[in-house]
KEKOL-820866 format. One record per residue: z, y, x of N, C-alpha, C in turn. Coordinates in steps of 0.1 Angstrom, whole numbers. Layout:
REM KEKOL-820866
+-------+-------+-------+-------+-------+-------+-------+-------+-------+
|  n_c3 |  n_c2 |  n_c1 | ca_c3 | ca_c2 | ca_c1 |  c_c3 |  c_c2 |  c_c1 |
+-------+-------+-------+-------+-------+-------+-------+-------+-------+
|     Z |     Y |     X |     Z |     Y |     X |     Z |     Y |     X |
...
+-------+-------+-------+-------+-------+-------+-------+-------+-------+
***
This chain:
REM KEKOL-820866
+-------+-------+-------+-------+-------+-------+-------+-------+-------+
|  n_c3 |  n_c2 |  n_c1 | ca_c3 | ca_c2 | ca_c1 |  c_c3 |  c_c2 |  c_c1 |
+-------+-------+-------+-------+-------+-------+-------+-------+-------+
|  -116 |    72 |   298 |  -126 |    81 |   291 |  -121 |    84 |   277 |
|  -115 |    75 |   270 |  -111 |    77 |   256 |  -101 |    88 |   255 |
|   -91 |    88 |   265 |   -80 |    98 |   264 |   -86 |   112 |   267 |
|   -96 |   113 |   276 |  -101 |   126 |   279 |  -109 |   131 |   267 |
|  -117 |   123 |   261 |  -124 |   127 |   249 |  -115 |   130 |   237 |
|  -104 |   122 |   236 |   -95 |   125 |   225 |   -89 |   139 |   227 |
|   -85 |   143 |   239 |   -79 |   156 |   242 |   -90 |   167 |   238 |
|  -102 |   165 |   242 |  -112 |   174 |   238 |  -115 |   176 |   223 |
|  -114 |   164 |   216 |  -116 |   164 |   202 |  -105 |   172 |   195 |
|   -92 |   169 |   200 |   -81 |   176 |   194 |   -81 |   191 |   196 |
|   -85 |   195 |   208 |   -87 |   209 |   210 |   -96 |   216 |   201 |
|  -108 |   209 |   198 |  -118 |   215 |   189 |  -113 |   215 |   174 |
|  -106 |   204 |   171 |  -101 |   203 |   157 |   -91 |   214 |   154 |
|   -83 |   218 |   164 |   -73 |   228 |   163 |   -79 |   242 |   160 |
|   -92 |   243 |   162 |   -99 |   256 |   160 |  -104 |   257 |   145 |
|  -100 |   247 |   137 |  -104 |   248 |   122 |   -98 |   261 |   116 |
|  -107 |   268 |   109 |  -103 |   282 |   103 |   -89 |   282 |    96 |
|   -87 |   272 |    88 |   -74 |   272 |    80 |   -63 |   264 |    87 |
|   -66 |   259 |   100 |   -56 |   251 |   107 |   -54 |   237 |   102 |
|   -63 |   233 |    92 |   -62 |   220 |    87 |   -76 |   212 |    88 |
|   -78 |   206 |   100 |   -91 |   199 |   102 |   -93 |   188 |    92 |
|  -105 |   185 |    89 |  -108 |   174 |    80 |  -117 |   163 |    87 |
|  -119 |   152 |    81 |  -127 |   141 |    87 |  -141 |   146 |    89 |
|  -146 |   155 |    81 |  -160 |   160 |    82 |  -162 |   167 |    95 |
|  -152 |   172 |   101 |  -153 |   179 |   114 |  -152 |   170 |   126 |
|  -148 |   158 |   123 |  -146 |   149 |   135 |  -158 |   146 |   143 |
|  -169 |   142 |   136 |  -182 |   139 |   142 |  -187 |   150 |   152 |
|  -188 |   163 |   147 |  -192 |   173 |   156 |  -182 |   176 |   167 |
|  -169 |   174 |   165 |  -159 |   176 |   175 |  -161 |   165 |   186 |
|  -164 |   153 |   182 |  -166 |   142 |   192 |  -179 |   145 |   200 |
|  -190 |   149 |   194 |  -202 |   152 |   201 |  -200 |   164 |   211 |
|  -192 |   174 |   207 |  -190 |   185 |   216 |  -181 |   181 |   228 |
|  -171 |   172 |   225 |  -162 |   167 |   236 |  -170 |   159 |   246 |
|  -179 |   151 |   241 |  -187 |   142 |   250 |  -197 |   151 |   258 |
|  -202 |   161 |   252 |  -211 |   170 |   259 |  -203 |   177 |   270 |
|  -191 |   181 |   267 |  -183 |   188 |   277 |  -180 |   180 |   289 |
|  -178 |   167 |   286 |  -175 |   157 |   297 |  -188 |   152 |   304 |
|  -200 |   156 |   298 |  -213 |   151 |   303 |  -214 |   136 |   302 |
|  -209 |   131 |   291 |  -210 |   117 |   288 |  -220 |   113 |   278 |
|  -228 |   103 |   281 |  -238 |    97 |   272 |  -233 |    84 |   267 |
|  -230 |    82 |   254 |  -225 |    70 |   249 |  -235 |    63 |   240 |
|  -238 |    50 |   242 |  -247 |    43 |   233 |  -242 |    43 |   219 |
|  -251 |    42 |   209 |  -248 |    44 |   195 |  -237 |    34 |   191 |
|  -238 |    22 |   195 |  -228 |    12 |   191 |  -214 |    16 |   196 |
|  -213 |    20 |   208 |  -200 |    24 |   214 |  -195 |    37 |   207 |
|  -205 |    46 |   203 |  -201 |    58 |   197 |  -194 |    56 |   183 |
|  -200 |    46 |   176 |  -194 |    42 |   163 |  -180 |    37 |   165 |
|  -178 |    29 |   175 |  -164 |    23 |   178 |  -155 |    35 |   182 |
|  -160 |    44 |   190 |  -152 |    56 |   194 |  -148 |    64 |   181 |
|  -158 |    67 |   173 |  -155 |    75 |   161 |  -145 |    68 |   152 |
|  -146 |    55 |   150 |  -136 |    48 |   142 |  -122 |    49 |   148 |
|  -121 |    47 |   161 |  -109 |    47 |   168 |  -102 |    61 |   167 |
|  -110 |    71 |   169 |  -104 |    85 |   167 |  -101 |    88 |   153 |
|  -109 |    83 |   144 |  -105 |    85 |   130 |   -92 |    79 |   126 |
|   -90 |    67 |   131 |   -77 |    60 |   129 |   -66 |    68 |   135 |
|   -68 |    72 |   147 |   -58 |    79 |   155 |   -54 |    93 |   149 |
|   -64 |   100 |   145 |   -61 |   114 |   141 |   -60 |   116 |   126 |
|   -66 |   107 |   118 |   -66 |   109 |   103 |   -60 |    97 |    96 |
|   -60 |    85 |   102 |   -56 |    73 |    96 |   -43 |    68 |   100 |
|   -42 |    55 |   101 |   -29 |    49 |   104 |   -28 |    43 |   119 |
|   -37 |    49 |   127 |   -36 |    45 |   141 |   -38 |    30 |   144 |
|   -28 |    25 |   151 |   -29 |    11 |   155 |   -28 |     1 |   143 |
|   -22 |     6 |   132 |   -21 |    -2 |   120 |   -34 |    -4 |   112 |
|   -43 |     5 |   114 |   -56 |     5 |   107 |   -63 |    -8 |   108 |
|   -65 |   -13 |   120 |   -73 |   -26 |   121 |   -66 |   -38 |   114 |
|   -52 |   -37 |   114 |   -45 |   -48 |   107 |   -48 |   -47 |    92 |
|   -48 |   -35 |    86 |   -51 |   -34 |    72 |   -65 |   -36 |    68 |
|   -74 |   -36 |    78 |   -88 |   -39 |    75 |   -90 |   -55 |    74 |
|   -80 |   -62 |    78 |   -81 |   -77 |    76 |   -77 |   -81 |    62 |
|   -87 |   -86 |    55 |   -85 |   -89 |    40 |   -74 |  -100 |    39 |
|   -71 |  -108 |    49 |   -61 |  -118 |    48 |   -47 |  -113 |    50 |
|   -46 |  -101 |    54 |   -32 |   -95 |    56 |   -28 |   -88 |    43 |
|   -16 |   -92 |    38 |   -11 |   -87 |    26 |     1 |   -77 |    28 |
|     7 |   -78 |    40 |    18 |   -69 |    43 |    19 |   -66 |    58 |
|    22 |   -53 |    60 |    24 |   -48 |    74 |    38 |   -42 |    75 |
|    46 |   -47 |    85 |    60 |   -43 |    86 |    62 |   -37 |   100 |
|    66 |   -24 |   101 |    69 |   -18 |   113 |    84 |   -16 |   115 |
|    89 |   -23 |   125 |   104 |   -23 |   127 |   107 |   -13 |   139 |
|   104 |     0 |   136 |   106 |    10 |   147 |    98 |     7 |   159 |
|   103 |     9 |   171 |    96 |     7 |   183 |    98 |    -8 |   188 |
|   104 |   -16 |   180 |   107 |   -30 |   184 |    96 |   -39 |   181 |
|    86 |   -35 |   173 |    75 |   -44 |   171 |    69 |   -43 |   157 |
|    57 |   -49 |   155 |    50 |   -48 |   142 |    47 |   -62 |   138 |
|    51 |   -66 |   125 |    48 |   -79 |   120 |    38 |   -78 |   108 |
|    31 |   -88 |   105 |    22 |   -89 |    94 |    25 |  -102 |    86 |
|    21 |  -101 |    73 |    20 |  -114 |    66 |     6 |  -117 |    63 |
|     1 |  -128 |    69 |   -13 |  -131 |    68 |   -14 |  -146 |    62 |
|   -21 |  -147 |    51 |   -22 |  -160 |    44 |    -8 |  -165 |    41 |
|     1 |  -156 |    37 |    14 |  -161 |    33 |    24 |  -164 |    45 |
|    19 |  -162 |    57 |    28 |  -165 |    69 |    31 |  -152 |    77 |
|    43 |  -151 |    81 |    47 |  -140 |    90 |    42 |  -142 |   104 |
|    37 |  -131 |   110 |    32 |  -132 |   124 |    36 |  -119 |   131 |
|    40 |  -120 |   143 |    43 |  -108 |   152 |    30 |  -104 |   158 |
|    26 |   -92 |   158 |    14 |   -87 |   163 |    16 |   -81 |   177 |
|     5 |   -78 |   184 |     6 |   -72 |   197 |     8 |   -57 |   196 |
|     7 |   -51 |   184 |     8 |   -37 |   182 |    23 |   -33 |   185 |
|    24 |   -22 |   192 |    38 |   -17 |   195 |    38 |    -2 |   196 |
|    47 |     4 |   190 |    49 |    19 |   191 |    59 |    22 |   202 |
|    55 |    30 |   212 |    64 |    34 |   223 |    73 |    46 |   218 |
|    69 |    53 |   208 |    76 |    65 |   204 |    79 |    65 |   189 |
|    91 |    67 |   185 |    95 |    67 |   171 |    88 |    79 |   164 |
|    85 |    89 |   171 |    79 |   101 |   165 |    65 |    98 |   160 |
|    58 |    89 |   167 |    45 |    85 |   162 |    46 |    77 |   149 |
|    56 |    70 |   147 |    58 |    63 |   134 |    61 |    73 |   123 |
|    70 |    83 |   126 |    73 |    93 |   117 |    61 |   101 |   112 |
|    51 |   103 |   122 |    39 |   110 |   118 |    31 |   102 |   109 |
|    30 |    89 |   111 |    23 |    80 |   102 |    29 |    80 |    88 |
|    42 |    79 |    87 |    49 |    79 |    74 |    46 |    92 |    67 |
|    47 |   103 |    74 |    44 |   116 |    68 |    29 |   117 |    63 |
|    20 |   111 |    71 |     6 |   111 |    67 |     4 |   103 |    55 |
|    12 |    93 |    52 |    10 |    85 |    41 |    16 |    91 |    28 |
|    28 |    97 |    29 |    35 |   101 |    17 |    32 |   116 |    13 |
|    29 |   124 |    23 |    27 |   138 |    20 |    16 |   141 |     9 |
|     4 |   134 |    10 |    -6 |   136 |     0 |    -2 |   131 |   -14 |
|     9 |   123 |   -15 |    14 |   118 |   -27 |    24 |   127 |   -33 |
|    27 |   139 |   -27 |    37 |   148 |   -31 |    51 |   143 |   -29 |
|    53 |   134 |   -20 |    66 |   128 |   -17 |    71 |   134 |    -4 |
|    84 |   134 |    -2 |    89 |   139 |    11 |    99 |   128 |    16 |
|   100 |   129 |    29 |   110 |   120 |    36 |   116 |   128 |    48 |
|   129 |   130 |    47 |   136 |   138 |    58 |   151 |   134 |    58 |
|   159 |   142 |    65 |   173 |   138 |    65 |   180 |   138 |    52 |
|   175 |   147 |    43 |   181 |   148 |    29 |   176 |   137 |    21 |
|   163 |   132 |    23 |   157 |   121 |    15 |   152 |   111 |    25 |
|   160 |   102 |    31 |   156 |    93 |    41 |   149 |    81 |    37 |
|   147 |    79 |    23 |   141 |    68 |    18 |   129 |    72 |     9 |
|   118 |    65 |    10 |   107 |    68 |     1 |   100 |    55 |    -3 |
|    97 |    54 |   -16 |    89 |    42 |   -21 |    78 |    48 |   -30 |
|    66 |    45 |   -26 |    54 |    52 |   -33 |    42 |    42 |   -33 |
|    33 |    46 |   -42 |    21 |    38 |   -44 |     9 |    47 |   -39 |
|     1 |    40 |   -30 |   -11 |    47 |   -25 |   -22 |    47 |   -35 |
|   -32 |    56 |   -33 |   -43 |    56 |   -42 |   -50 |    43 |   -44 |
|   -51 |    34 |   -34 |   -57 |    21 |   -35 |   -48 |    11 |   -42 |
|   -36 |    15 |   -46 |   -27 |     5 |   -53 |   -17 |    -1 |   -43 |
|   -19 |     1 |   -30 |    -9 |    -5 |   -21 |     4 |     2 |   -22 |
|    15 |    -5 |   -19 |    28 |     1 |   -20 |    33 |     4 |    -6 |
|    39 |    15 |    -4 |    45 |    19 |     9 |    59 |    22 |     7 |
|    67 |    16 |    16 |    82 |    19 |    16 |    86 |    23 |    30 |
|    93 |    34 |    31 |    97 |    39 |    45 |   112 |    43 |    44 |
|   119 |    40 |    55 |   133 |    44 |    57 |   134 |    50 |    71 |
|   140 |    61 |    73 |   142 |    67 |    86 |   157 |    69 |    89 |
|   160 |    72 |   102 |   174 |    75 |   105 |   179 |    87 |    98 |
|   192 |    87 |    95 |   202 |    78 |   100 |   204 |    65 |    91 |
|   197 |    64 |    80 |   198 |    52 |    72 |   193 |    40 |    80 |
|   181 |    41 |    86 |   175 |    31 |    95 |   181 |    33 |   109 |
|   191 |    24 |   112 |   199 |    26 |   124 |   190 |    25 |   137 |
|   181 |    16 |   137 |   174 |    14 |   150 |   160 |    20 |   150 |
|   158 |    31 |   142 |   145 |    38 |   142 |   138 |    36 |   129 |
|   127 |    44 |   126 |   120 |    44 |   114 |   114 |    30 |   111 |
|   115 |    27 |    98 |   109 |    14 |    93 |    99 |    17 |    83 |
|    87 |    11 |    84 |    76 |    13 |    75 |    71 |    -1 |    70 |
|    69 |    -2 |    57 |    63 |   -15 |    51 |    52 |   -11 |    42 |
|    40 |   -17 |    44 |    29 |   -14 |    36 |    25 |   -28 |    29 |
|    25 |   -28 |    16 |    21 |   -40 |     9 |     8 |   -38 |     2 |
|    -1 |   -47 |     4 |   -14 |   -46 |    -2 |   -16 |   -56 |   -13 |
|   -25 |   -54 |   -22 |   -27 |   -63 |   -33 |   -42 |   -66 |   -33 |
|   -45 |   -78 |   -37 |   -59 |   -83 |   -37 |   -67 |   -75 |   -48 |
|   -79 |   -71 |   -44 |   -88 |   -64 |   -53 |   -91 |   -73 |   -65 |
|   -92 |   -86 |   -64 |   -94 |   -95 |   -75 |   -81 |  -103 |   -77 |
|   -74 |  -100 |   -88 |   -62 |  -107 |   -91 |   -65 |  -122 |   -93 |
|   -55 |  -130 |   -89 |   -57 |  -145 |   -91 |   -55 |  -149 |  -106 |
|   -62 |  -159 |  -109 |   -61 |  -165 |  -123 |   -52 |  -178 |  -122 |
|   -49 |  -183 |  -134 |   -41 |  -196 |  -134 |   -48 |  -207 |  -126 |
|   -62 |  -207 |  -127 |   -70 |  -217 |  -120 |   -68 |  -215 |  -105 |
|   -67 |  -203 |  -100 |   -65 |  -200 |   -86 |   -52 |  -205 |   -82 |
|   -42 |  -203 |   -90 |   -28 |  -208 |   -86 |   -28 |  -223 |   -85 |
|   -36 |  -230 |   -93 |   -37 |  -245 |   -92 |   -44 |  -249 |   -79 |
|   -55 |  -242 |   -76 |   -63 |  -245 |   -64 |   -55 |  -242 |   -51 |
|   -46 |  -232 |   -52 |   -38 |  -228 |   -40 |   -26 |  -237 |   -39 |
|   -23 |  -245 |   -49 |   -12 |  -254 |   -48 |     1 |  -247 |   -52 |
|     0 |  -235 |   -58 |    12 |  -228 |   -63 |    19 |  -235 |   -74 |
|    11 |  -240 |   -84 |    16 |  -247 |   -95 |     7 |  -259 |   -98 |
|    12 |  -269 |  -105 |     4 |  -280 |  -109 |    -5 |  -277 |  -120 |
|   -16 |  -284 |  -123 |   -24 |  -282 |  -134 |   -17 |  -283 |  -147 |
|    -7 |  -292 |  -148 |     1 |  -294 |  -160 |     9 |  -282 |  -163 |
|    16 |  -276 |  -152 |    24 |  -265 |  -153 |    16 |  -252 |  -157 |
|     4 |  -251 |  -151 |    -4 |  -239 |  -154 |    -9 |  -240 |  -169 |
|   -12 |  -252 |  -174 |   -17 |  -253 |  -188 |    -5 |  -250 |  -197 |
|     7 |  -255 |  -194 |    19 |  -252 |  -202 |    22 |  -237 |  -203 |
|    21 |  -231 |  -191 |    25 |  -216 |  -191 |    14 |  -208 |  -198 |
|     1 |  -211 |  -196 |    -9 |  -203 |  -203 |    -9 |  -205 |  -218 |
|    -5 |  -217 |  -222 |    -4 |  -220 |  -236 |     8 |  -212 |  -242 |
|    19 |  -211 |  -234 |    30 |  -203 |  -238 |    27 |  -188 |  -240 |
|    18 |  -183 |  -231 |    14 |  -169 |  -232 |     6 |  -167 |  -245 |
|    -3 |  -176 |  -247 |   -12 |  -175 |  -260 |    -3 |  -176 |  -272 |
|     8 |  -183 |  -272 |    16 |  -185 |  -283 |    27 |  -174 |  -284 |
|    26 |  -164 |  -275 |    34 |  -152 |  -275 |    49 |  -156 |  -272 |
|    51 |  -165 |  -264 |    65 |  -169 |  -260 |    69 |  -159 |  -249 |
|    83 |  -156 |  -249 |    88 |  -148 |  -239 |    90 |  -156 |  -226 |
|    85 |  -150 |  -215 |    85 |  -157 |  -202 |    92 |  -149 |  -191 |
|   101 |  -155 |  -184 |   108 |  -148 |  -173 |   103 |  -154 |  -160 |
|    97 |  -146 |  -151 |    92 |  -150 |  -138 |   102 |  -145 |  -127 |
|   109 |  -154 |  -120 |   119 |  -150 |  -110 |   116 |  -157 |   -97 |
|   122 |  -151 |   -87 |   120 |  -157 |   -73 |   124 |  -148 |   -63 |
|   124 |  -153 |   -50 |   128 |  -144 |   -39 |   118 |  -134 |   -35 |
|   121 |  -126 |   -25 |   111 |  -116 |   -20 |    99 |  -123 |   -15 |
|    87 |  -118 |   -18 |    74 |  -123 |   -14 |    72 |  -138 |   -18 |
|    78 |  -142 |   -29 |    76 |  -155 |   -34 |    64 |  -157 |   -44 |
|    58 |  -145 |   -48 |    47 |  -145 |   -56 |    50 |  -142 |   -71 |
|    60 |  -135 |   -74 |    64 |  -132 |   -88 |    53 |  -124 |   -94 |
|    49 |  -113 |   -88 |    39 |  -104 |   -94 |    26 |  -111 |   -95 |
|    22 |  -119 |   -85 |    10 |  -127 |   -85 |     9 |  -136 |   -97 |
|    21 |  -143 |   -99 |    21 |  -153 |  -110 |    21 |  -146 |  -123 |
|    28 |  -135 |  -125 |    28 |  -127 |  -137 |    14 |  -122 |  -140 |
|     7 |  -117 |  -130 |    -6 |  -112 |  -132 |   -16 |  -123 |  -136 |
|   -14 |  -135 |  -130 |   -23 |  -146 |  -133 |   -21 |  -151 |  -147 |
|    -8 |  -151 |  -152 |    -5 |  -156 |  -165 |   -10 |  -146 |  -176 |
|   -11 |  -133 |  -172 |   -16 |  -123 |  -181 |   -30 |  -124 |  -184 |
|   -37 |  -132 |  -176 |   -52 |  -135 |  -179 |   -53 |  -143 |  -192 |
|   -42 |  -149 |  -196 |   -43 |  -157 |  -209 |   -41 |  -148 |  -221 |
|   -38 |  -135 |  -219 |   -36 |  -126 |  -230 |   -50 |  -123 |  -236 |
|   -51 |  -122 |  -249 |   -64 |  -119 |  -255 |   -70 |  -106 |  -251 |
|   -84 |  -106 |  -250 |   -91 |   -94 |  -245 |   -89 |   -82 |  -254 |
|   -86 |   -84 |  -267 |   -85 |   -73 |  -276 |   -71 |   -68 |  -278 |
|   -61 |   -74 |  -271 |   -47 |   -71 |  -273 |   -44 |   -58 |  -265 |
|   -34 |   -51 |  -270 |   -30 |   -39 |  -263 |   -17 |   -42 |  -255 |
|   -18 |   -39 |  -242 |    -7 |   -43 |  -233 |    -1 |   -31 |  -226 |
|    12 |   -31 |  -226 |    19 |   -20 |  -218 |    27 |   -26 |  -207 |
|    25 |   -22 |  -195 |    32 |   -27 |  -183 |    42 |   -17 |  -179 |
|    54 |   -21 |  -174 |    64 |   -13 |  -169 |    69 |   -18 |  -156 |
|    68 |   -10 |  -145 |    71 |   -14 |  -132 |    78 |    -3 |  -124 |
|    86 |    -7 |  -114 |    91 |     3 |  -105 |    79 |     9 |   -96 |
|    70 |     0 |   -92 |    58 |     5 |   -85 |    47 |    -3 |   -91 |
|    37 |     4 |   -97 |    26 |    -3 |  -104 |    18 |   -12 |   -95 |
|    19 |   -25 |   -98 |    12 |   -35 |   -90 |     3 |   -44 |   -98 |
|     5 |   -45 |  -111 |    -2 |   -54 |  -119 |   -17 |   -49 |  -121 |
|   -26 |   -58 |  -120 |   -40 |   -55 |  -122 |   -45 |   -64 |  -133 |
|   -45 |   -60 |  -146 |   -49 |   -68 |  -157 |   -63 |   -67 |  -161 |
|   -69 |   -78 |  -165 |   -84 |   -78 |  -169 |   -87 |   -71 |  -182 |
|   -77 |   -70 |  -191 |   -79 |   -64 |  -204 |   -83 |   -50 |  -203 |
|   -90 |   -45 |  -213 |   -94 |   -31 |  -214 |   -83 |   -21 |  -219 |
|   -75 |   -26 |  -229 |   -66 |   -18 |  -235 |   -52 |   -19 |  -229 |
|   -50 |   -14 |  -217 |   -38 |   -15 |  -209 |   -32 |    -1 |  -206 |
|   -19 |     0 |  -208 |   -12 |    12 |  -204 |    -2 |     9 |  -193 |
|    -3 |    15 |  -182 |     6 |    12 |  -171 |    16 |    23 |  -169 |
|    29 |    20 |  -170 |    40 |    29 |  -168 |    48 |    26 |  -156 |
|    53 |    36 |  -149 |    59 |    35 |  -136 |    72 |    43 |  -136 |
|    83 |    37 |  -131 |    96 |    44 |  -131 |    95 |    56 |  -120 |
|   104 |    65 |  -121 |   105 |    76 |  -112 |   119 |    78 |  -107 |
|   120 |    80 |   -94 |   133 |    82 |   -88 |   137 |    97 |   -90 |
|   150 |   100 |   -89 |   154 |   114 |   -91 |   149 |   123 |   -80 |
|   147 |   136 |   -83 |   143 |   145 |   -72 |   155 |   148 |   -63 |
|   152 |   156 |   -53 |   163 |   160 |   -44 |   175 |   166 |   -51 |
|   171 |   173 |   -62 |   182 |   180 |   -70 |   189 |   170 |   -79 |
|   184 |   158 |   -80 |   191 |   147 |   -88 |   186 |   147 |  -102 |
|   174 |   153 |  -105 |   169 |   154 |  -118 |   155 |   147 |  -119 |
|   151 |   144 |  -131 |   137 |   139 |  -133 |   136 |   124 |  -132 |
|   147 |   116 |  -131 |   146 |   102 |  -130 |   142 |    96 |  -143 |
|   133 |    85 |  -142 |   129 |    78 |  -154 |   130 |    63 |  -150 |
|   139 |    56 |  -158 |   142 |    42 |  -154 |   135 |    33 |  -164 |
|   136 |    20 |  -161 |   130 |    10 |  -169 |   134 |    10 |  -184 |
|   147 |    13 |  -186 |   151 |    13 |  -200 |   144 |    24 |  -208 |
|   143 |    36 |  -202 |   136 |    47 |  -208 |   121 |    43 |  -211 |
|   115 |    37 |  -201 |   101 |    34 |  -203 |    99 |    23 |  -214 |
|   108 |    14 |  -215 |   108 |     3 |  -225 |   109 |     9 |  -239 |
|   118 |    18 |  -240 |   120 |    25 |  -253 |   108 |    32 |  -257 |
|   101 |    39 |  -248 |    89 |    46 |  -251 |    77 |    36 |  -253 |
|    77 |    25 |  -246 |    66 |    15 |  -248 |    66 |    10 |  -262 |
|    77 |     8 |  -268 |    78 |     3 |  -282 |    71 |    13 |  -292 |
|    69 |    25 |  -288 |    63 |    35 |  -297 |    48 |    36 |  -295 |
|    43 |    27 |  -286 |    29 |    28 |  -282 |    21 |    17 |  -289 |
|    27 |    10 |  -299 |    20 |     0 |  -306 |    15 |   -11 |  -297 |
|    24 |   -17 |  -289 |    20 |   -28 |  -279 |    19 |   -41 |  -286 |
|     9 |   -49 |  -283 |     9 |   -63 |  -286 |    17 |   -71 |  -276 |
|    17 |   -66 |  -264 |    25 |   -73 |  -253 |    31 |   -62 |  -244 |
|    43 |   -65 |  -239 |    50 |   -57 |  -229 |    53 |   -66 |  -217 |
|    48 |   -61 |  -205 |    51 |   -68 |  -193 |    60 |   -59 |  -184 |
|    71 |   -65 |  -181 |    81 |   -57 |  -172 |    81 |   -63 |  -158 |
|    77 |   -56 |  -148 |    77 |   -61 |  -135 |    89 |   -56 |  -127 |
|    88 |   -57 |  -114 |    99 |   -53 |  -106 |   100 |   -37 |  -106 |
+-------+-------+-------+-------+-------+-------+-------+-------+-------+
***
């Protein structure tokens, strides 16, 4: 039933005057497709169908349910070979699987196109930040030998505090006290570690010890820090365009940050 309704919905959405259907047109298209099939669907099932079609046609398809799980911090698509997630700090293989690499390419394009970014043979790599703050990284052939690779990294809406780090067992109470005291005393601190080891989380937590009236400038390759202070300026590097121009690196941003009268400068990845 779903496949028949989906075909009917797609046919009706293609009739959009400008050729660009929107989510607002999905509801009427579903009702028209159901009427054409002479199907009566209970309200609860209709909501499920609407969400499924919204995910399929406007969202991230099979990845959407994974990203609705608040415990999932990262989704990794390894071409048609499988999809992995990081949930509660642990890697898990999911049952989601793409049979066609083209479907993954469509999802990647759906993510990066609204951001003004492109990914093609000339630019087979893209690293971008979504409107909700999530970071998306994609690589396509020929750079990705076994098919397109997509990684989506999400960040908690409520950044962790030093107390949270202690409760989670990330650091001891003594270490947390020592580090927060170092922040208050304006000591320089270097946070280092491997991939997904919690560097940004730790830096964000320590930043909670910065005074509420201080002016903070953050510099990152992809803006991830979520600081509680009001007077915060977030700067983000920029890769060169296809023509090789317009690049802005960390060094350039640091030089400009010094002219913004910062009390603190936080440099992330």
